[in-house]
matplotlib code that plots the C-alpha trace (Angstrom):
import matplotlib.pyplot as plt

x = [119.5, 120.9, 119.5, 116.7, 114.4, 112.1, 112.1, 108.7, 106.8, 108.9, 107.8, 107.6, 108.6, 106.6, 105.2, 100.6, 100.9, 98.2, 96.2, 94.5, 94.1, 92.1, 92.9, 94.5, 93.2, 93.8, 92.5, 91.0, 93.6, 92.5, 95.8, 97.2, 95.3, 92.3, 93.4, 93.0, 90.7, 89.0, 91.7, 90.9, 89.5, 92.2, 95.1, 96.9, 99.1, 101.2, 98.8, 97.0, 99.4, 98.0, 99.0, 97.3, 99.5, 101.8, 102.2, 100.8, 102.1, 99.1, 99.9, 103.5, 102.3, 99.8, 102.4, 104.9, 102.3, 101.2, 104.7, 105.4, 102.4, 103.6, 107.1, 105.7, 103.6, 106.8, 108.7, 111.3, 112.0, 112.7, 114.0, 111.5, 112.0, 109.5, 110.4, 108.5, 108.8, 112.0, 113.7, 112.9, 113.1, 109.8, 110.5, 112.7, 111.2, 113.4, 111.6, 112.9, 115.5, 116.0, 119.5, 121.8, 123.6, 123.2, 125.9, 126.1, 126.7, 125.7, 125.5, 128.9, 132.1, 133.7, 135.8, 136.2, 134.2, 131.1, 131.0, 130.8, 130.7, 128.5, 126.3, 123.7, 120.2, 118.7, 120.8, 119.8, 116.1, 116.4, 118.2, 115.4, 112.6, 114.3, 114.7, 110.9, 110.1, 112.7, 112.1, 108.3, 105.9, 102.2, 103.0, 105.1, 105.6, 109.0, 110.4, 113.8, 113.0, 112.5, 115.8, 117.4, 116.2, 117.6, 121.1, 122.7, 125.0, 122.1, 118.6, 116.9, 119.1, 120.1, 119.8, 122.9, 124.4, 121.9, 123.0, 123.2, 120.3, 119.0, 119.9, 123.2, 125.1, 122.1, 122.7, 125.6, 123.5, 121.9, 125.2, 125.8, 128.8, 127.0, 127.3, 123.7, 121.9, 120.5, 121.4, 119.3, 119.6, 118.9, 116.0, 114.4, 111.1, 111.0, 112.4, 113.5, 115.1, 116.1, 117.8, 120.8, 120.7, 123.3, 124.0, 122.8, 119.9, 119.0, 118.5, 117.5, 113.8, 112.0, 111.5, 108.2, 106.7, 103.7, 100.7, 97.7, 94.9, 97.1, 100.0, 103.3, 104.0, 107.0, 108.5, 108.9, 112.0, 112.6, 115.7, 114.9, 117.0, 120.8, 121.3, 121.5, 121.6, 119.7, 117.8, 120.3, 117.6, 114.4, 113.1, 111.4, 109.4, 110.7, 109.1, 111.4, 110.8, 111.9, 109.5, 106.6, 107.0, 107.4, 104.4, 102.2, 103.2, 101.8, 98.3, 96.0, 99.0, 99.6, 100.5, 97.7, 97.7, 98.0, 101.0, 103.0, 106.2, 104.5, 102.3, 105.3, 107.7, 111.1, 112.8, 109.8, 110.3, 108.0, 109.4, 109.0, 107.2, 107.0, 107.2, 104.5, 101.0, 98.7, 97.2, 100.7, 101.1, 100.9, 98.3, 95.8, 97.6, 94.4, 93.8, 97.2, 97.2, 98.7, 102.4, 103.3, 106.5, 106.5, 107.3, 110.1, 110.7, 111.5, 115.3, 117.7, 119.6, 122.5, 122.6, 119.1, 116.5, 115.7, 114.0, 110.5, 107.9, 107.4, 105.0, 106.2, 106.3, 103.8, 105.6, 105.6, 105.5, 108.5, 108.6, 109.6, 112.4, 110.8, 108.2, 106.9, 109.4, 109.3, 108.7, 111.9, 110.4, 106.7, 105.5, 107.0, 105.2, 108.6, 109.8, 113.0, 114.9, 114.8, 116.4, 114.7, 114.2, 112.4, 115.3, 116.2, 119.4, 120.4, 119.2, 120.9, 124.4, 127.5, 130.2, 133.9, 136.9, 137.8, 134.7, 132.4, 128.7, 126.7, 123.7, 121.5, 123.0, 122.7, 119.0, 118.4, 119.8, 117.6, 114.5, 115.1, 115.6, 112.4, 110.6, 111.8, 110.8, 107.3, 106.8, 108.4, 106.6, 107.7, 109.0, 108.5, 105.3, 101.6, 99.2, 100.9, 101.5, 102.3, 104.9, 108.3, 109.0, 112.7, 115.3, 117.8, 121.2, 123.5, 127.2, 130.3, 133.5, 134.5, 131.3, 129.8, 126.0, 124.8, 121.1, 118.8, 115.1, 112.6, 109.3, 106.2, 106.2, 109.7, 111.1, 113.2, 116.2, 116.7, 117.8, 121.1, 121.5, 121.1, 123.8, 126.0, 125.5, 126.3, 129.5, 130.5, 130.3, 132.2, 134.9, 135.8, 135.6, 138.1, 141.9, 142.2, 140.6, 143.8, 145.8, 143.0, 142.5, 146.2, 146.4, 143.7, 144.6, 143.2, 140.6, 141.2, 138.4, 137.3, 135.7, 134.1, 133.7, 131.4, 131.9, 129.1, 130.3, 132.8, 132.3, 132.4, 131.4, 134.0, 134.1, 137.3, 137.9, 140.4, 141.8, 141.0, 142.0, 142.4, 140.7, 142.2, 141.7, 145.3, 145.5, 142.4, 144.2, 146.7, 144.0, 141.9, 144.9, 145.7, 142.0, 141.7, 145.3, 145.5, 148.6, 147.0, 143.4, 141.7, 144.6, 144.2, 140.5, 140.3, 137.5, 134.0, 132.5, 128.8, 127.4, 126.4, 129.9, 131.3, 128.8, 130.0, 133.4, 132.2, 130.6, 132.1, 131.9, 132.8, 130.7, 128.0, 126.3, 128.7, 129.7, 133.2, 134.8, 137.1, 135.8, 135.9, 138.7, 136.3, 135.0, 136.4, 136.8, 133.7, 135.4, 136.0, 132.8, 129.5, 126.8, 128.6, 132.1, 131.8, 135.1, 135.8, 132.3, 132.4, 136.1, 135.7, 133.2, 134.0, 136.1, 133.5, 130.7, 132.8, 133.8, 130.2, 129.2, 132.1, 131.1, 127.6, 128.8, 131.1, 128.1, 126.2, 128.8, 131.3, 135.1, 136.7, 139.9, 141.5, 144.0, 144.5, 145.1, 142.5, 140.8, 138.4, 137.4, 133.8, 132.1, 132.1, 130.5, 133.9, 134.5, 131.0, 132.3, 135.6, 135.2, 133.6, 131.1, 132.3, 132.2, 130.1, 132.3, 132.5, 135.8, 137.7, 137.7, 135.0, 134.2, 132.6, 131.6, 128.5, 130.2, 129.9, 127.0, 127.4, 124.1, 122.9, 121.6, 124.5, 126.4, 129.2, 128.6, 131.0, 131.7, 133.5, 136.3, 136.2, 134.6, 132.5, 130.1, 127.6, 123.9, 122.5, 119.0, 117.3, 113.7, 111.6, 113.8, 117.5, 117.0, 114.6, 117.2, 119.7, 117.3, 116.4, 120.0, 121.2, 118.3, 117.7, 121.3, 121.0, 117.9, 119.4, 122.4, 120.1, 118.3, 121.7, 122.9, 125.3, 127.4, 127.1, 126.4, 126.9, 130.4, 131.9, 131.1, 134.8, 135.5, 132.6, 133.3, 131.5, 134.5, 136.3, 136.1, 137.9, 137.9, 135.9, 132.9, 132.1, 131.3, 127.8, 127.4, 123.6, 120.7, 117.4, 113.9, 112.6, 109.4, 109.6, 107.0, 103.5, 102.4, 104.3, 105.2, 108.7, 111.4, 115.2, 115.1, 118.8, 120.3, 122.8, 122.9]
y = [44.3, 41.8, 42.5, 44.7, 42.5, 39.9, 37.0, 35.4, 33.6, 31.8, 32.9, 30.9, 33.1, 32.3, 43.9, 50.1, 53.4, 54.5, 57.6, 58.0, 56.9, 53.7, 50.3, 47.3, 44.4, 43.3, 44.2, 47.4, 50.2, 52.2, 51.5, 50.3, 53.1, 55.3, 57.7, 61.4, 61.6, 59.5, 57.2, 55.4, 52.0, 50.2, 52.6, 55.0, 54.1, 57.2, 60.0, 60.8, 63.5, 67.0, 70.4, 69.4, 66.3, 67.5, 67.4, 70.5, 71.8, 70.2, 66.9, 67.0, 67.7, 64.9, 62.3, 63.3, 63.5, 59.9, 58.7, 60.5, 58.9, 55.4, 56.2, 57.5, 54.3, 52.3, 54.5, 55.0, 58.6, 59.1, 61.4, 61.7, 63.1, 63.8, 64.7, 65.4, 63.3, 65.1, 65.0, 68.5, 68.0, 69.3, 68.8, 66.9, 66.4, 65.3, 63.9, 64.8, 62.2, 60.8, 59.4, 61.8, 59.1, 55.7, 53.2, 51.9, 48.2, 44.9, 41.6, 40.7, 41.1, 43.5, 46.5, 49.0, 51.2, 52.6, 49.7, 51.0, 54.6, 56.7, 59.2, 61.7, 60.2, 63.0, 62.1, 58.5, 59.5, 61.8, 59.0, 56.6, 59.1, 59.9, 56.2, 55.6, 58.6, 57.9, 54.2, 54.6, 55.7, 55.4, 51.8, 50.5, 51.4, 50.4, 50.9, 50.7, 47.1, 46.5, 48.1, 45.8, 42.8, 43.9, 45.2, 42.3, 39.5, 37.1, 37.5, 36.7, 37.6, 34.5, 32.1, 30.0, 30.0, 32.7, 35.6, 39.1, 41.4, 42.9, 46.5, 45.5, 48.7, 51.2, 52.2, 54.3, 56.6, 60.0, 60.7, 64.1, 64.7, 64.0, 66.7, 65.7, 66.1, 69.5, 71.1, 72.8, 76.5, 77.7, 80.1, 79.1, 77.3, 73.9, 74.0, 71.9, 68.6, 65.9, 66.7, 64.7, 62.2, 62.5, 58.7, 57.6, 55.2, 53.3, 49.6, 50.0, 49.3, 52.4, 54.3, 54.4, 56.3, 58.6, 58.7, 60.9, 59.7, 57.0, 59.4, 59.3, 62.7, 62.0, 59.7, 59.3, 58.0, 57.2, 56.7, 55.6, 52.5, 52.6, 50.8, 51.8, 48.4, 46.0, 42.7, 39.9, 37.1, 37.3, 34.0, 35.5, 38.5, 41.2, 43.7, 46.6, 49.7, 52.1, 50.4, 50.4, 54.1, 55.1, 52.9, 54.8, 58.0, 56.7, 56.3, 58.1, 58.4, 54.7, 53.2, 51.5, 47.8, 46.6, 48.9, 47.8, 45.8, 42.7, 42.7, 42.7, 40.0, 39.6, 36.4, 34.6, 36.1, 38.5, 41.7, 42.6, 45.9, 45.8, 43.2, 44.9, 46.2, 48.7, 45.9, 45.4, 48.9, 49.8, 52.5, 53.6, 56.3, 58.0, 59.1, 60.7, 64.1, 67.1, 67.9, 69.5, 71.3, 69.1, 66.1, 67.6, 70.2, 70.7, 70.9, 72.6, 70.2, 72.1, 71.5, 69.9, 71.8, 74.8, 74.3, 74.5, 72.7, 73.3, 72.2, 70.0, 70.6, 69.1, 66.5, 67.0, 70.8, 73.1, 73.8, 70.1, 70.3, 67.6, 68.6, 67.6, 68.0, 70.6, 70.0, 67.8, 65.0, 65.9, 63.3, 60.6, 61.7, 62.5, 64.6, 66.6, 68.0, 71.8, 74.4, 77.1, 79.2, 76.3, 75.7, 72.2, 71.4, 68.8, 70.0, 68.1, 69.3, 68.1, 66.1, 66.7, 64.7, 62.7, 61.7, 63.4, 62.9, 65.8, 67.4, 65.8, 62.3, 62.7, 63.7, 60.8, 58.3, 59.7, 59.6, 56.1, 54.8, 56.5, 54.9, 51.4, 52.1, 53.1, 49.8, 47.6, 45.7, 46.7, 44.2, 45.9, 47.8, 47.1, 46.6, 43.7, 44.7, 48.3, 50.0, 50.5, 53.8, 54.8, 57.5, 57.9, 59.5, 60.0, 61.1, 61.6, 59.6, 62.0, 61.6, 65.0, 64.9, 65.3, 64.5, 63.4, 62.6, 60.2, 58.6, 59.5, 58.3, 56.8, 56.5, 59.5, 57.4, 56.4, 59.8, 59.8, 56.0, 56.2, 58.8, 56.6, 53.7, 55.7, 57.1, 53.7, 52.2, 55.0, 55.2, 51.5, 51.2, 54.0, 53.9, 56.2, 54.0, 52.5, 55.7, 57.5, 54.9, 54.6, 58.3, 58.4, 58.1, 55.2, 56.4, 56.3, 54.6, 56.3, 55.5, 58.4, 59.2, 62.0, 63.8, 66.2, 66.6, 69.3, 72.8, 73.0, 69.3, 67.2, 64.6, 62.5, 60.6, 57.8, 56.1, 52.4, 51.2, 52.1, 51.2, 49.5, 51.8, 51.8, 48.0, 47.7, 47.9, 45.2, 42.9, 43.4, 42.5, 39.4, 38.4, 38.6, 37.7, 40.9, 43.0, 46.2, 45.8, 49.2, 50.9, 50.3, 50.8, 47.5, 45.9, 47.6, 47.2, 47.5, 48.3, 44.6, 43.5, 45.9, 44.5, 40.9, 41.8, 43.9, 41.0, 39.2, 35.9, 35.2, 33.9, 35.8, 33.7, 30.8, 30.7, 29.9, 31.4, 34.4, 37.9, 39.9, 42.5, 45.4, 43.8, 43.0, 39.3, 38.0, 37.8, 41.5, 42.5, 43.9, 46.1, 49.0, 48.0, 46.7, 47.6, 50.0, 51.5, 52.8, 53.5, 56.0, 58.0, 57.1, 60.2, 62.6, 60.8, 60.9, 64.5, 65.5, 63.9, 65.7, 69.0, 68.5, 67.8, 70.9, 73.0, 71.5, 73.0, 70.2, 70.7, 68.1, 66.0, 63.5, 61.0, 63.4, 66.6, 69.3, 69.1, 72.1, 74.3, 74.8, 77.5, 81.1, 84.3, 85.2, 81.7, 80.1, 77.3, 76.0, 72.7, 73.5, 71.2, 68.8, 69.8, 68.5, 65.5, 62.2, 60.6, 63.4, 62.4, 64.4, 61.3, 59.6, 62.7, 61.1, 57.8, 54.5, 52.0, 48.2, 46.8, 46.5, 49.1, 51.0, 50.4, 52.3, 54.2, 53.7, 55.5, 52.8, 51.6, 54.9, 55.2, 58.4, 58.0, 55.8, 55.5, 54.6, 53.5, 53.0, 52.2, 49.1, 46.0, 45.4, 43.3, 45.9, 48.6, 46.6, 46.3, 50.0, 51.0, 48.4, 48.4, 52.2, 52.8, 50.2, 51.9, 55.3, 54.1, 52.7, 56.1, 57.8, 55.6, 53.6, 56.6, 55.4, 52.0, 49.5, 48.3, 46.0, 42.4, 41.4, 44.1, 43.5, 42.2, 39.0, 37.9, 37.5, 34.1, 34.4, 31.2, 29.5, 31.7, 34.2, 37.8, 39.1, 42.2, 42.7, 40.5, 41.3, 40.0, 37.1, 38.7, 42.3, 44.3, 45.1, 45.5, 42.6, 38.9, 39.5, 37.5, 37.7, 41.4, 42.0, 39.0, 39.8, 43.5]
z = [100.5, 103.0, 106.5, 105.3, 103.3, 104.5, 102.0, 101.4, 98.7, 96.0, 92.6, 89.3, 86.4, 83.7, 74.5, 64.2, 64.3, 66.7, 66.2, 69.5, 73.1, 72.6, 71.2, 72.7, 74.8, 78.3, 81.7, 82.9, 82.5, 85.5, 87.2, 90.5, 92.2, 91.2, 88.6, 89.0, 86.0, 83.4, 82.1, 78.9, 79.6, 77.7, 78.3, 76.0, 73.1, 72.6, 71.8, 75.0, 76.3, 76.2, 77.5, 80.8, 81.2, 84.0, 87.8, 89.5, 92.8, 94.5, 92.8, 94.1, 97.6, 97.5, 96.2, 98.9, 101.7, 100.9, 101.0, 104.2, 105.9, 105.0, 106.2, 109.5, 109.9, 109.4, 111.8, 109.1, 108.2, 104.5, 101.8, 99.0, 95.5, 92.8, 89.2, 86.0, 82.8, 81.6, 85.0, 86.5, 90.2, 91.5, 95.2, 97.6, 101.1, 103.9, 107.0, 110.4, 111.4, 107.8, 107.3, 105.5, 103.3, 101.8, 100.8, 97.2, 97.2, 95.6, 97.4, 96.0, 98.1, 95.6, 96.5, 93.8, 91.4, 93.1, 95.6, 99.2, 98.2, 100.5, 98.8, 100.0, 100.4, 98.3, 95.3, 95.6, 95.8, 92.7, 90.7, 91.6, 90.6, 87.3, 86.5, 87.0, 84.8, 82.1, 81.6, 81.2, 78.5, 77.6, 76.5, 79.3, 83.0, 84.5, 88.0, 89.6, 90.4, 86.7, 86.1, 88.6, 86.7, 83.4, 84.2, 86.0, 84.9, 84.4, 83.1, 85.3, 88.3, 90.3, 87.4, 86.4, 82.9, 81.7, 79.5, 80.9, 81.2, 78.0, 79.2, 80.8, 81.3, 81.0, 84.7, 83.4, 81.3, 82.0, 83.8, 85.6, 83.3, 80.0, 77.3, 76.2, 79.5, 80.6, 83.9, 86.5, 87.0, 90.6, 91.0, 87.7, 87.1, 85.6, 82.1, 79.1, 79.7, 79.7, 83.0, 84.2, 87.1, 89.9, 89.9, 86.5, 86.4, 89.6, 90.2, 93.8, 94.5, 95.5, 92.3, 90.4, 87.5, 88.1, 85.7, 85.1, 82.9, 81.4, 80.6, 82.4, 84.1, 86.3, 88.9, 92.7, 94.4, 98.1, 100.2, 103.7, 104.5, 104.5, 101.2, 97.6, 95.9, 93.7, 94.0, 93.3, 93.4, 91.6, 92.7, 95.8, 96.8, 99.2, 101.5, 100.7, 102.8, 100.1, 97.7, 100.0, 100.8, 97.2, 96.2, 98.7, 97.0, 93.7, 95.0, 92.6, 90.2, 89.5, 86.2, 84.3, 85.2, 81.6, 81.0, 84.1, 83.6, 84.9, 81.8, 79.5, 78.5, 76.8, 75.9, 77.4, 80.8, 82.6, 83.9, 87.6, 88.5, 92.3, 95.0, 97.0, 96.3, 98.0, 100.2, 101.7, 103.0, 106.6, 106.2, 103.5, 101.5, 100.3, 103.8, 104.3, 106.0, 104.3, 104.6, 107.9, 108.9, 112.0, 109.8, 107.7, 105.0, 101.3, 101.0, 98.6, 96.5, 94.9, 91.1, 91.2, 93.2, 95.3, 98.7, 97.3, 95.3, 91.6, 88.9, 86.1, 82.4, 79.9, 77.9, 74.1, 74.5, 74.0, 77.7, 78.2, 75.7, 73.5, 71.0, 67.5, 64.7, 62.0, 58.3, 57.8, 60.0, 60.5, 58.0, 60.3, 63.5, 64.9, 67.8, 68.4, 71.4, 71.8, 74.0, 76.1, 72.9, 71.2, 68.8, 67.7, 69.6, 67.0, 63.6, 60.8, 60.0, 58.2, 59.9, 60.0, 58.8, 55.7, 53.6, 56.2, 56.1, 54.6, 56.4, 53.8, 54.4, 58.1, 57.8, 55.3, 57.7, 60.5, 58.4, 57.1, 60.7, 61.8, 58.9, 60.0, 63.6, 62.5, 60.7, 63.4, 66.1, 69.6, 72.1, 75.4, 74.9, 75.2, 73.5, 71.7, 68.1, 68.8, 66.7, 68.2, 69.9, 69.7, 69.8, 66.9, 67.0, 64.1, 64.7, 62.6, 63.1, 65.9, 67.8, 66.9, 66.8, 63.2, 63.6, 66.4, 66.7, 68.2, 67.5, 69.5, 73.1, 73.0, 76.6, 77.6, 78.7, 75.1, 73.9, 75.9, 75.3, 71.6, 71.5, 73.7, 71.3, 68.2, 69.8, 71.1, 67.6, 66.0, 68.7, 68.8, 65.0, 64.6, 64.4, 67.4, 70.1, 71.4, 71.5, 73.2, 75.8, 76.4, 77.0, 79.7, 83.4, 85.4, 87.8, 91.6, 93.5, 96.8, 100.1, 101.9, 105.6, 106.7, 110.0, 111.1, 114.7, 113.6, 112.2, 109.3, 108.7, 106.8, 104.1, 104.0, 100.8, 100.8, 97.7, 97.9, 94.4, 90.7, 87.5, 84.4, 81.4, 80.4, 80.2, 78.0, 74.7, 75.7, 77.0, 73.9, 71.6, 73.6, 73.6, 69.8, 69.0, 66.9, 67.7, 66.3, 67.5, 68.3, 66.7, 63.0, 62.3, 60.5, 62.6, 62.6, 66.0, 66.6, 70.0, 70.3, 69.5, 72.1, 74.6, 73.8, 75.2, 78.0, 80.0, 83.0, 81.0, 77.4, 75.8, 77.6, 80.2, 80.2, 83.8, 84.7, 81.6, 81.5, 81.2, 77.9, 77.8, 78.5, 81.7, 85.1, 85.9, 87.6, 91.1, 91.0, 89.0, 90.1, 88.5, 90.3, 89.1, 85.6, 84.1, 81.2, 80.9, 84.5, 84.6, 81.8, 83.8, 87.4, 88.2, 87.0, 88.9, 92.2, 91.7, 91.1, 94.4, 96.1, 94.5, 95.8, 99.3, 99.1, 98.1, 101.0, 103.3, 103.8, 103.8, 101.6, 102.2, 99.8, 101.3, 104.3, 102.2, 101.9, 98.6, 99.1, 102.0, 103.0, 100.8, 102.0, 100.7, 99.1, 97.7, 97.1, 94.9, 96.2, 94.2, 90.9, 89.3, 86.6, 82.9, 80.1, 79.3, 81.2, 80.3, 78.6, 74.8, 73.0, 70.9, 73.9, 75.9, 77.5, 78.1, 76.3, 76.2, 76.1, 74.9, 71.3, 69.0, 67.3, 64.1, 62.3, 59.0, 56.1, 52.8, 50.8, 53.2, 55.2, 58.6, 58.6, 61.5, 63.3, 64.2, 67.6, 68.5, 71.9, 72.7, 72.5, 72.6, 71.9, 68.8, 67.6, 68.2, 66.2, 63.3, 63.2, 63.1, 60.6, 58.2, 58.5, 57.5, 54.7, 53.3, 53.5, 51.5, 48.9, 48.6, 48.3, 45.5, 47.7, 48.8, 52.4, 53.8, 56.6, 57.3, 54.6, 55.6, 55.7, 58.4, 60.7, 64.2, 63.6, 61.5, 64.9, 66.7, 70.0, 72.1, 69.4, 70.0, 67.2, 68.1, 67.1, 65.0, 64.8, 65.6, 63.9, 64.8, 62.7, 61.4, 62.6, 60.7, 61.6, 57.9, 56.4, 56.9, 55.5, 57.4, 57.6, 56.7, 57.6, 55.8, 53.2, 53.8]

ax = plt.figure().add_subplot(projection="3d")
ax.plot(x, y, z, "-o")
ax.set_aspect("equal")
plt.show()
């Protein structure tokens, strides 16, 4: 960000079950640009998507052509990616002269993690496009700039003694190594998602959602400048080149104005959507000429896209991988995740291990959580008073998925995140966490140098440091003063409690204090080097980028020794792609998550699983998990329940500051004035 943004105006910082497209108040919902069809005057509330709600080949061409025209006007060649709502890459256009790589960095002088790692520009563009698509819905439109605001050490970024962002850690979701995310198959048309992101979710401005008739249909991401970063100060407005080029691409496909992030608040603070508007652009995007081979071309992106343009899938249909549920959930207006054969990937099943959950218990927990969500008022959704839209995952004590579903129009990112939260709660509440962590190798951090002047081109990786997985157990035991912490299964950790000790300050937001044991100390912390959460997945992320470069024709070296030769006809994949497991242990195969919304499930004193929620506000996520589980236990005559109160993490008071277990909204229901709904449960 430094050296590429022009600082300007200081800014004072001052979300019912719906059966149709209408409803809600606020300004005209026509959007930030003329829509392609007749958008409902007040915007959609979750039910507007139809079989025609997808990006056509012509739409993709128009979006990219508009972005190219702005990039040409700025004399800044760009790489531009467009995805559909479930992450199918519909086209990646590289302009002639576009830079081949960008450098990941924050504005902090930190060496380690992903800091200063150079990655291909097309991977950055895809990650940005996926972020815009996955974070948005008919009720809220979020961008990568919005993501930047909610993942940093302070909310808002740049404020002193402020707690961390509400989605702190979400950048490490949708990972390329996740066992949940679906992978692209070369030569095939767009298919079921959600597809993985090469770099997780992005906080670098330049990624926007795309809408048609009030319905999100995908996203656009742009990589033109040399940086893959974030906005460390929200008190001003920037003129970011990536953001301007991407915004131009959204002309005619813009989010409804009353659904944009800047119409939504959390904790009394307004979210940021974009620092530029169409009036700030160098040229009028609606007059952009059609794409021409003289300006660039569609490129092949191994593991993500062929060198062509494709149409997207219609969200909510089997082709998208997310469709209405069958009889077991249909009465709750729920949706499930399906494979290419339209089979539910996560139909209810029994767990494994002592006291394992039955299939009926798993389904009951899922149903009761969905019922709570359908009654709950959303936080980050318009119109105000809308029901929350969430994804729900139920796992056994070993992290196996037992049931998974979502409410209508829940943001796509929440599917993977809800599973991360459930697995996080189960893993750290188990008696195996310490031995598992102690048995994992510390990741080696790399720098990368690309040399395209030789044949074949080369990538030289150099080790620049190591992570700290193996010291996590000792640091945690010192922090709590508990010699057997993480190794005896005595303490029940919620996702919120794990998040408490995964912040660079403890208590969260009190500057100058020491970090929690799952976090780096602040002087060596950044959103790209957070500590345990990244360390568990770092090696897989780095090896995936290395695999990609190898498939792109590069010969690879690690610390001076050849890691993989360039591909040949006889050896087309010298360095294979990574497997479907980020850190190694199956119990946390898609990585851990460190913001609220997951609680463990007990049968008596026995840990038997966990539930995770992600959707429309972190306190709301907490409540759906905690109260949904409580209600399921009541229906099942108390055979399962929340963790015994005496074992919950909020019994721990390190440094005279009590951990939190869950935090429920004060008066959460649309249909009731009931308060304190989680108290005593």
